[in-house]
N, C-alpha and C positions, 0 to 999 in steps of 0.2 A: 248293365241293368239296360230296363228297357226307357222305349221314350216316351218321353211327357207329352201332352195333349195340350197344353199351355202354361201358361209360364215364361221364365225368364228361359231362351233355348239355347241350344249347348253352344252354338259359334259364338253369341255373343259374352259367355264363361270363358272359353278358349282364349277369343281378344283381349281381352280382359287382363291373363291372368299371365298374355305373351306380351301384354301391353307395363304390366309391373314389372316382371323380369329385363322388357331393355330398359328401362327405366330404375333399373335400380344400381343401390351403390354394392355392391358386390360382385357385378357385372362390369361398372365400371371400376371396382379397383380388380380383379384379373385382369380386364385390361388395359389399363396404366402399369402396374404388374409386368407386366411381358411386353410391352414399347411399343403395343399393338403391334407386334409380332405377329405371324404364326409360331408357335413351338412347335412343329415337326421338321417346317422346309425351311423357315426364318421369312418369307415374303413379307414386309412391313405392309398395312393401309394406307391406301393414298387414294384421293381424293383429286390430282392432277385430272383435266381433261386430254381424253387418248390413255391413260393409263389408268384406271380407276380398276384399284383393287382392297375391296372389303374383306375383313378378317369376324372370321365370329366367335364367343363361348361354349365352350360344348361344356356339358356336367358329364368328370366320371365318372361319374355311379346312374349317368341316364333318368332320364324321368320319364314314371308314369304319367304322358299328359293324357289321356280317357281315366286311367287311376285317382289322378289328383281333380278333374271333372268330377269323375261321379260320385266325390271325397266333400265338394264342394254342394252341394242336392240335394248330398245325405242330412252333415249339417248343417251348411248356415242356409241355403238358399228351398226350407221346406213347404209344404199345404199348409198354407193358413191355416187350418184348422190348430196346428200345429206352432203355433205363436200368438202374443199375446201381446195388448197393449199398457203400456206401464210408466206411469210417469218415471224424470229423474235418478226421485231415491227410492221408490219401491226399484225397480231395475238395481238399482249397486245393492240393495239388502240382498235380490230373489239372487242378483250374480253371489254373494258371499255366501249365501248359503246352499245352494246347491255345490259352489265349490269354483 
C-alpha cells in the first residue's frame, strides 16, 4: 500500500500493535505455560544482575506485520470522507443494520 501524506503514521500503528501484543493475555499465558523457559534449549528467563536472559514469544504461523498495518489503514484509519459522526444510539442502529 502506498505512503500516506497525512494522518496517523505507520510507525505509530506498528508501535500500538506491538504494545497490544506485549501486554496481551495470550502472550502472558504462553510465557506462564512454558515456565518462562525457551522451548528449544531450556534456558530460563532471568533478571539477575550480570545474568540477564530474556525470552520472547514466537508466533508459530508467523505474523505479517505490514499486512496487518495495511488492514488497519484500509478498514479502521480511513480518510475522514469515509467517516460519519453519530450519537451513540444512531451508531448502534447503524452497526446492527450494516452487520
